[in-house]
ROKOL-320824 format. One record per residue: y, x, z of N, C-alpha, C in turn; residue in one letter. Coordinates in steps of 0.001 Angstrom, whole numbers, padded with zeros to 6 digits, always signed. Atoms other than C-alpha are relative to their C-alpha. Layout:
YXZYXZYXZA ...
//
This chain:
-001201+000831+000000+000000+000000+000000+001252+000867+000000M -001228-000771+000090+003564+001084-000560+000512+000355+001382A -000539-000443-001275+005181+003065+002212+001104-000933+000465T -001048+000835-000564+007285+000929+004504-000330-001463+000050G +000395+001403-000032+005560-002380+003846-001139-000156+000987V +001036+000197-001005+003601-003516+006877-000929-001108-000456V +000966+000978+000486+000435-005301+005817-000861-000465+001170V +000844+000585-001030-001302-007650+008225-000828-001090-000633V +000818+001080+000534-003978-010265+007751+000813-001277-000053S -000751+001241+000097-002504-013565+006513-000379-000962+001112P +000244+000978-001045-002141-016225+009195-000324-001339-000636N +000405+001271+000582-004069-019319+008190-000458-000924+001116R +000466+000955-000979-005207-022448+009948-001404+000354+000443T +001305-000345-000564-008322-022275+012107-001141-000412-000910A +001069+000467+000881-010307-024164+009482-000082+000784-001290T +000008-000706+001277-009488-021720+006703-000276+001474+000171S +000194-001435+000029-008917-017985+006939-000832+000500+001169L +000738-000473-001156-010158-017471+010484-001482-000318-000122V +001404+000386+000161-013333-019410+009765-000688+000863-001044A +000595-000812+001052-013921-017421+006586-000255+001419+000478L +000215-001338-000526-013482-014117+008379-001212+000038+000924L +001167+000071-000871-016036-015216+010947-001292-000084-000795L +001171+000089+000867-018400-015957+008075-000261+001301-000745L +000232-001300+000606-017998-012370+006906+000595+000168-001378G -000626-000123+001314-015967-013042+003764+001251+000848+000154V -001168-000860-000083-013412-010301+003184-000219+001139+000966G +000087-001165-000870-012655-007256+005264+001174+000006+000953A -001094-000052-000952-010586-006752+008431+001078+000964-000464P -001099-000864+000360-007173-005175+008091-000282+001412+000479C +000233-001380-000376-007453-001402+008090-001346+000508-000447G +001320-000414+000461-011069-001365+006913+000044+000199-001509A +000094-000203+001437-012132-000253+003457-000305-001331-000672Q +000178+001275+000686-011758-003263+001182-001007+000188-001124V +001046-000079+001013-014738-003938-001068+000343-000877-001198R -000099+000820+001196-014828-005256-004598-000714-001318+000259K +000560+001326-000246-015526-008990-004571-001213-000235-000898V +001187+000354+000762-018945-010181-005676+000297-001219-000869N -000320+001086+000929-018612-012380-008756-000735-001290+000332S +000739+001203-000375-021299-014761-007512+000697-000752+001127D -000754+000649-001081-019232-015417-004369+001193-000772-000559D -001133+000675+000626-016259-016287-006572-000453-001317-000617I +000484+001202+000671-018309-018748-008590-000455-001048+001008M +000433+000955-001032-019819-020326-005460+001205-000767+000548D -001202+000650-000533-016332-021026-004085+000622-000921-001039A -000573+000819+001066-015115-022316-007452-000809-001270-000222A +000862+001170+000183-018107-024642-007809+000182-000982+001166V -000261+000875-001151-017509-025976-004276+001295-000775-000206D -001278+000658+000250-013932-026740-005264-000161-001065-001073M +000208+000963+001081-015057-028453-008458-000726-001245+000516K +000741+001140-000545-017538-030643-006558+000910-000883+000856R -000928+000778-000827-014850-031677-004082+001002-000744-000883A -000939+000653+000916-012449-032417-006948-000650-001196-000689A +000713+001118+000620-015093-034618-008576-000093-001186+000949E -000006+001081-000995-015346-036608-005339+001374-000681+000025L -001346+000564+000055-011580-037043-005498+000193-000894-001210G -000095+000830+001205-011861-038352-009053-000646-001371+000205D +000710+001256-000232-014373-040986-007946+000782-000942+000914K -000775+000814-000933-011964-042148-005255+001266-000574-000640L -001267+000383+000628-009039-042559-007659+000126-001502-000275T -000160+001445+000248-009772-046192-008733+000323-000797+001256P -000288+000704-001255-009858-047392-005112+001379+000379+000540D -001327-000415-000436-006765-045330-004327+001086-000736-000748G -000973+000733+000806-004911-046994-007180+000052-001466+000417A +000088+001421-000322-006094-050445-006102+000551-000312+001380K -000340+000340-001385-005539-050257-002353+001157+000812+000584Y -001073-000847-000546-002967-047465-001852+001108+000288-001015C -001039-000107+001025-000902-047744-005044+000139+001412-000561R -000056-001306+000637-001833-044323-006394+000401-000160-001452W -000370+000013+001400-000257-043560-009734-001047+000717-000847G +000910-000700+000906-001896-041926-012736-000041+001475+000368I +000164-001398-000389-003292-038521-011817+000374+000917-001155S -000370-000972+001032-001779-035587-013697-001111+001015-000242S +001121-000934+000107-004874-033456-013036-001254-000645+000552L +001262+000438-000584-008534-034061-012361-000995+001161-000047D +001005-001059-000085-011773-032110-011962-000236+000682-001346A +000208-000613+001313-011992-031521-015718+000986+001148-000243S -000982-001080+000147-008811-029411-015557-000457+001239+000762D +000527-001128-000761-010388-027262-012868-001183+000625-000726L +001150-000495+000763-013560-026974-014943+000462+000880-001163D -000552-000781+001107-011489-025735-017889+000523+001348+000514I -000534-001239-000571-009732-023169-015667-001122+000954+000398A +001140-000835-000395-013067-021917-014299-000619+000654-001225I +000595-000535+001227-014489-021508-017795+000898+001045-000651S -000940-000899+000676-011351-019825-019102+000200+001307+000747R -000398-001174-000759-010628-017421-016268-001147+000723+000715F +001056-000615-000807-013905-016781-014438-001267+000322-000785L +001231-000188+000771-016519-016769-017217+000297+000725-001312L -000075-000604+001330-017128-014684-020318-000535-000982-001023N +000383+000956+001049-017227-016936-023392-000373-001365+000587H +000201+001304-000612-017250-019903-020999-001358-000237+000602G +001366+000235-000484-020854-019335-019907-000499+001061+000968T +000602-001077-000780-021567-015941-018330+000950+000514+001074R -000795-000540-001098-020365-014646-014966+000103+001517-000178V -000135-001454+000185-018934-011124-015500-000205+000746+001317P +000170-000812-001206-019556-008273-013080+001309+000167+000752D -001311-000202-000610-015844-007941-012459+000963-001085-000468Y -001004+001021+000308-013240-010708-012278+001337+000485+000546V -001318-000426-000485-009598-009547-012103+000598-001028+000962P -000589+000885-001006-007700-010960-009156+000927-001039-000623A -000952+000934+000602-005073-012541-011406-000702-001238-000546S +000732+001150+000539-007701-014743-013042-000462-000925+001124K +000376+000814-001148-008864-015918-009626+001201-000798+000506M -001198+000698-000456-005295-016772-008692+000373-001140-000948W -000247+001094+000946-004955-018836-011882-000823-001238+000383H +000864+001112-000426-007898-020963-010711+000529-000604+001304V -000559+000485-001265-006326-021197-007261+001206-000897-000230S -001168+000823+000298-003135-022601-008812-000412-001430-000360F +000491+001330+000366-005094-025483-010335-000542-000704+001248V +000527+000569-001241-006872-026012-007010+001127-000489+000897S -001155+000400-000807-003519-026102-005201+000600-001310-000499D -000583+001212+000576-002235-028752-007597-000862-001221+000322A +000902+001111-000330-005312-030911-006988+000097-000369+001474L -000148+000256-001435-004967-030530-003222+001316-000740+000253V -001308+000641-000172-001270-031431-003397-000045-001461-000454H +000097+001351+000548-002067-034487-005511-000717-000936+000968Q +000745+000843-000937-004623-035801-003020+000739-000135+001325L -000816+000100-001219-002342-035002-000084+001028-001126-000127E -000986+001056+000216+000318-037268-001573-000678-001376-000041M +000730+001253+000026-002279-039952-002220-000391-000462+001389G +000373+000331-001381-003476-039811+001372+001198-000522+000774T -001222+000454-000667+000097-040189+002581+000341-001436-000404T -000246+001376+000439+000459-043345+000477-000945-000974+000708Q +000933+000855-000745-002646-044732+002172+000456-000183+001442C -000453+000074-001393-001133-043936+005583+000995-001135+000204D -000986+001071-000113+001651-046415+004872-000646-001380+000038A +000705+001286+000057-000971-049164+004417-001059-000141+001101E +001121-000031-000953-003321-048250+007288-000035-001206+000931L -000053+001055-001006-002150-050910+009722-000145-001387-000593R +000001+001305+000637-002290-053699+007171-001207-000250-000899F +001093+000143+000962-005385-053053+005065-001213+000823+000411S +001244-000705-000311-008965-052213+005978-000451+000845-001184A +000364-000768+001193-009508-051073+002393+000803+001295-000091N -000827-001212-000003-006604-048640+002652-000504+000989+001041A +000551-000888-001030-008087-047282+005886-001255+000690-000506R +001238-000579+000535-011405-046762+004137+000302+001103-001021S -000387-001013+000983-009747-044894+001258+000578+001221+000703V -000621-001102-000728-007736-042815+003718-001046+000891+000667S +001063-000771-000651-010842-041768+005649-000753+000845-001022V +000710-000735+001056-012637-040787+002440+000861+001126-000558S -000902-001009+000550-009597-038953+001105+000163+001175+000956A -000147-001068-000991-009203-036996+004342-001229+000901+000019S +001238-000780+000032-012842-035924+004216-000053+000892-001249S +000002-000776+001252-012513-034820+000581+001044+001110+000062I -001042-001016-000136-009278-033001+001355-000491+001198+000800L +000535-001100-000810-011045-030954+004025-000901+000894-000845S +000895-000772+000878-013689-029910+001489+000805+000785-001040K -000808-000659+001011-011062-029106-001143+000776+001170+000583M -000774-001077-000625-008940-027060+001233-000891+001186+000351R +000891-001096-000377-011888-025064+002507-000435+000792-001227L +000404-000681+001232-013073-024293-001036+001171+000770-000594A -001200-000676+000507-009525-023456-002160+000303+001254+000808R -000270-001145-000869-009093-021179+000840-001004+001130-000231D +000993-001034+000309-012330-019369-000011+000390+000748-001263K -000449-000632+001243-011083-018735-003538+001200+000903+000277V -001197-000774-000322-007742-017553-002141-000338+001295+000717D +000324-001188-000785-009282-015165+000350-000713+001041-000854L +000689-000924+000900-011579-013663-002276+000989+000625-000985L -001013-000530+000909-008644-013303-004671+000892+001009+000717A -000813-000923-000813-006619-011664-001895-000753+001315+000217Y +000817-001193-000184-009469-009263-001188-000085+000816-001292Q +000082-000691+001290-009800-008449-004903+001325+000692-000334Q -001313-000610+000220-006050-007803-005104+000133+001290+000792T -000049-001194-000831-006281-005366-002218-000889+001101-000569Q +000936-000990+000538-009315-003639-003737+000570+000662-001247W -000590-000546+001216-007552-003225-007078+001110+000991+000329Q -001101-000889-000367-004522-001672-005391-000508+001276+000653E +000545-001181-000654-006604+000656-003247-000769+000886-000966E +000722-000794+000993-008545+001764-006315+000935+000944-000746S -001011-000875+000613-005317+003347-007587+000801+000638+001128N -000696-000709-001077-003705+005995-005417+001478-000375+000003S -001427+000291-000123-000158+005549-004151+000804+000829-000999Q -000731-000844+000950+001007+008464-006308-000065-000564-001411N +000130+000576+001339-000343+006792-009410+000876-001236-000141Q -000834+001197+000074+001392+003526-008601+001474+000366-000089R -001385-000439+000081+004653+005390-008029+000315+000534-001392E -000202-000508+001357+004176+007074-011399+000238-001149-000973A -000214+001165+000863+003938+003652-013010+001474-000436+000076Y -001367+000480-000189+007285+002665-011529+001016+000965-000613S -000966-000982+000504+008994+005939-012589-000045+000148-001519R +000147-000452+001378+007595+006562-016046-000243-001098-001022N +000296+001033+000976+006540+003309-017601+001209-000899-000220L -001064+000983+000216+009018+000951-019250-000348-001297+000722P +000219+001272-000700+009457-002406-017559-000847-000920-000877D +000914+000836+000772+006477-004400-018772-000241-001346+000667T +000132+001332-000578+006986-007449-016625-000307-000056+001472G +000251+000078-001433+006669-006494-012969+001001-000937+000660Q -000896+000878-000754+008197-008836-010400+001153+000839+000553A -001172-000758-000433+011733-007574-009801+000172-000174+001511V -000093+000112-001463+012079-006744-006062+001136-000891+000486P -001117+000848-000436+015476-008448-005828-000348-001482-000128S +000444+001386+000153+013894-011667-007134-001030-000359+001071K +000964+000223-001080+011058-011286-004626+000746-000267+001303V -000807+000189-001207+013654-010953-001858+000639-001381+000013L -000646+001317+000074+015517-014057-003040-001016-001120+000223S +001035+001024-000156+012298-016080-003277-000519-000043+001431A +000462-000052-001389+011211-014902+000176+001008-000659+000937A -001039+000646-000805+014541-016002+001644-000044-001522-000173R +000115+001437+000243+014194-019406-000011-001190-000588+000744D +001203+000454-000690+010693-019710+001425+000234-000084+001503L -000305+000009-001431+011905-018807+004899+000882-001191+000360K -000902+001124-000268+014710-021374+004706-000752-001325-000041Q +000768+001240+000105+012312-024098+003560-000934-000169+001189A +000890+000066-001170+009887-023242+006366+000782-000362+001259A -000831+000320-001169+012714-023426+008899+000412-001467-000003E -000332+001426+000103+013763-026852+007617-001198-000843+000414V +001223+000728-000357+010163-028049+007903-000265+000076+001496A +000208-000159-001442+009925-026646+011440+000956-000878+000796A -000988+000844-000680+013111-028474+012445-000437-001461-000005T +000464+001391+000097+011704-031790+011211-001197-000222+000921V +001176+000139-000860+008420-031206+013036+000395-000103+001464T -000458+000050-001400+010218-030543+016312+000744-001312+000282R -000713+001269-000157+012364-033638+015750-000978-001145+000222K +000990+001067-000115+009272-035816+015392-000560-000082+001416V +000511-000011-001369+008115-034741+018845+000883-000835+000935A -000930+000779-000819+011189-036565+020204+000235-001396-000570K -000184+001303+000651+010885-039618+017928-001065-000975+000491T +000954+000936-000589+009274-042533+019738-000720-000838-001054K +000585+000870+001019+008614-044451+016534-001117+000665-000794D +001073-000720+000692+006220-041773+015224-001164+000232+000963C +001154-000305-000838+002712-041139+016468+000158+001389+000606R -000175-001283-000703+002664-038337+019029-000962+001046-000541H +000837-001140+000380+001376-034955+017895+000393+001196+000857T -000274-001233-000744+001141-031584+019606+000246+001163-000962D -000171-001023+001020+002057-029711+016438+001113+000971+000368L -001018-001035-000124+003942-026443+016646+000085+000730-001327E -000124-000748+001255+005334-024822+013491-000518+001420+000181P +000559-001352-000139+003531-021519+012852+001083+001061-000100P -000896-001143+000143+005271-018182+013239-000413+000764-001255E +000318-000655+001267+005426-016692+009766+000300+001496+000117L -000220-001417-000279+005088-013086+010904-000116+000853-001257T +000168-000765+001236+003895-011833+007525+001271-000073-000836Y -001239+000193+000744+006965-013299+005822+001137+000786+000648L -001059-000714-000713+009231-011824+008508-000081+001505-000251A +000174-001438+000235+007770-008343+008010+000399+000386-001422K -000362-000296+001379+008147-008487+004242+001510-000088-000193L -001451+000132+000101+011726-009732+004520+000713+001188+000647L -000610-001136-000697+012546-006987+007015-000037+001247-000878D +000122-001160+000891+011252-004372+004593+000957-000113-001179Y -000814+000170+001202+013031-005809+001555+001498+000057+000304L -001418+000042-000345+016332-006273+003379+000529+001339+000495E -000459-001246-000596+016429-002826+004979-000429+001252-000762H +000378-001167+000804+014774-000566+002401+001236+000502-000749A -001198-000513+000671+017498+001774+001025-000005-000248-001505P +000116+000268+001438+016209+001331-002525-001236-000859-000215H +001132+000890+000223+014051-001632-003410-000850+000547-001129L +000901-000536+001005+011040-000298-005250-001196-000896-000198G +001240+000717+000293+007485-001293-005921-000457-000829+001196Y +000525+000891-001045+006232-004286-003895-001424-000377-000384V +001387+000315+000350+002415-004538-003873-000251-001503-000028P +000296+001429+000138+001076-007889-005000-000683-000552+001237A +000724+000490-001187-001203-008134-001944+000963-000377+001115A -000994+000339-001017+001847-008084+000319+000632-001359-000273N -000602+001265+000383+003291-010995-001611-000979-001150+000190M +000991+001071-000169+000062-013006-001614-000205-000321+001479W +000130+000267-001427-000151-012585+002142+001032-000984+000491G -001071+000937-000361+003166-014416+002458-000356-001415-000448V +000342+001325+000518+002008-017270+000241-001134-000644+000754G +001138+000534-000754-001264-017630+002098+000430-000477+001383E -000477+000367-001335+000522-017694+005453+000801-001301-000038E -000853+001189+000106+002939-020377+004247-000807-001290-000081A +000830+001204+000047+000041-022782+003721-000129-000656+001377L +000051+000557-001352-000095-023188+007493+001213-000872+000277S -001231+000778-000185+003521-024353+007546-000039-001268-000838A +000103+001173+000870+002800-026701+004652-000897-001063+000634Q +000915+000953-000629-000114-028293+006503+000644-000673+001204L -000666+000569-001174+002000-028796+009633+001013-001063-000405V -001010+000996+000394+004837-030578+007819-000676-001211-000640I +000732+001140+000556+002298-032732+005960-000527-000892+001128L +000488+000774-001142+000734-033797+009268+001154-000702+000702T -001202+000627-000556+004230-034461+010575+000384-001240-000795T -000297+001139+000878+004857-036722+007580-000951-001152+000275L +000994+001040-000234+001637-038617+008203+000218-000711+001336E -000189+000595-001333+002502-039188+011876+001120-001037+000005S -001097+000961+000063+005688-041069+010900-000246-001093-001031C +000281+000984+001044+004416-042827+007776-000759-001202+000561T +000825+001048-000593+002055-044860+009974+000838-001215+000388F -000866+001097-000443+004975-046938+011339+001222-000192-000903Y -001210+000000+000830+007444-046442+008486+000352-001367-000572A -000260+001293+000625+007059-049964+007091+000833-000922+000880A -000683+000939-000886+008506-051645+010178+000945+000643+001011E -000882-000663-000959+010361-049022+012221+000938+000943-000755K -000994-000726+000774+013576-047620+010802+000008+001487+000309K -000052-001417-000371+013560-044378+012763-001198+000758-000567Q +001196-000625+000568+009998-043627+011687+000147+000164-001507A -000190-000057+001452+010905-044426+008078+000965+001122-000385R -000980-001035+000313+013954-042155+008121-000570+001399+000231N +000588-001310-000291+012049-039301+009735-001087+000344-001000T +001022-000237+001025+009179-039727+007290+000644+000473-001300A -000723-000423+001208+011701-039411+004460+000429+001462+000108T -000380-001397-000221+013020-036172+005977-001208+000925-000129E +001206-000822+000047+009473-034850+006369-000509+000152-001431A +000441-000055+001393+008607-035725+002769+000881+000960-000801L -000919-000909+000697+011713-033927+001497-000280+001447+000395Q +000291-001358-000471+010879-030899+003653-001308+000511-000595A +001281-000372+000595+007307-030907+002361+000178+000428-001451Y -000206-000326+001418+008441-030939-001271+000821+001284-000157H -000804-001218+000066+011055-028247-000635-000868+001225+000279Q +000873-001118-000351+008489-025988+001029-001023+000256-001097L +001002-000144+001059+005880-026650-001654+000614+000632-001243T -000668-000569+001162+008394-025835-004387+000297+001481+000162G -000296-001424-000225+009465-022538-002820-001279+000825+000052T +001290-000698+000010+005819-021585-002267-000471+000254-001427M +000427-000144+001392+005065-022210-005937+000815+001080-000706A -000850-001013+000624+008042-020072-007007-000381+001397+000461A +000382-001306-000534+007000-017227-004728-001365+000424-000536F +001334-000319+000505+003362-017419-005815+000039+000402-001469D -000129-000373+001409+004446-017223-009460+000405+001464-000139S -000383-001409+000009+006125-013891-008723-001173+000882+000423L +001163-000770-000437+003011-012708-006896-001019+000132-001125A +000910-000056+001144+000890-013598-009922+000531+000959-001059L -000609-000899+000967+003320-011800-012197-000229+001461+000402Q +000193-001370-000473+003070-008688-010030-001465+000418-000091Q +001430-000301+000097-000736-008889-009933-000383+000348-001426T +000306-000262+001408-000953-009069-013711+000598+001325-000456E -000640-001275+000347+001486-006156-014029-000812+001178+000534W +000824-001069-000574-000610-004025-011678-001290+000189-000798E +001250-000092+000761-003758-004834-013628+000222+000633-001368E -000310-000588+001303-002138-003975-016947+000228+001503+000121Q -000285-001419-000173-000907-000635-015607-001224+000786+000430N +001219-000703-000389-004266+000229-014075-000836+000339-001223S +000725-000277+001240-005735+000024-017573+000618+001168-000754Q -000676-001111+000669-003156+002596-018728-000110+001300+000783K +000090-001151-000889-004062+005017-015938-000499+001263-000691Q +000458-001226+000639-006082+007484-018080+001075+000646-000883P -001042-000541+000856-003189+007847-020553+001089+000668+000827A -001020-000566-000877-000780+008506-017697-000468+001347+000529I +000527-001243-000547-003055+011179-016228+000030+001107-001057Q -000044-000986+001068-003227+012937-019623+001412+000540-000170E -001371-000444+000134+000557+013052-019818+000385+000921+001150Q 
//
């Protein structure tokens, strides 16, 4: 990793990263990171596809009882992404899958999770008035858990692969890329800094709404506490105080995005706690509106930051292929 950037394990919810580490997926911080097994990648992707297919089957009932609109994505889109990015010629699992291709699949998974999260929230508004809506909500929540766990597995494996790719190239070689190669599309550090600041601001807005809900009688009580985004704070500290902004490793950026998922889950749960009474209680309705806006703001800034992380990952992979030519020079 680049000098000056403190790398720590991403902070995820107890049902995601921590559980995966206990299952032995990935490597602890400071240990030698291993190349990801392609079969593990496919297992996680197939789990995500199966969960997405369950979501597709629920869509008709969601439309009927919870007023779901037309889905922009479904399991077939994930299937296409898996075939395009994880398989050779759409059929064979390669020995090596670049991290960037795994992140492309994760983006589709994120979109499917977001879509079902919004659908579940629509059911929450009908829970007290419709047994059918309650049934859809229970099913959707169960499917969401499966989708999130599978998505998180893909993310963690992609994060591990990103680290392995970076460690496979020495720091001196990476510095040589920055000095000698023309700009071929790396994520500009100043843009990374701006996106990180936007992400921090959105997370702070979401945290404020969550704390407000704890004092709102019209919302269901929760014991939620906004997570401390320590990874984001460390990256911001480096970017804001480094005398000359230079190369920012993609793994450092992905750690921020992974950590932000915890904040996203908290504000979503906050939204659900107020939506329950939003139809008849003004304060709950107003707070639910604030929570929904905070959720969308946070989700948007996460997507923008992740796009830069993907750009940096692809740039690193392209330059690693040019390594022999650089060594000859």
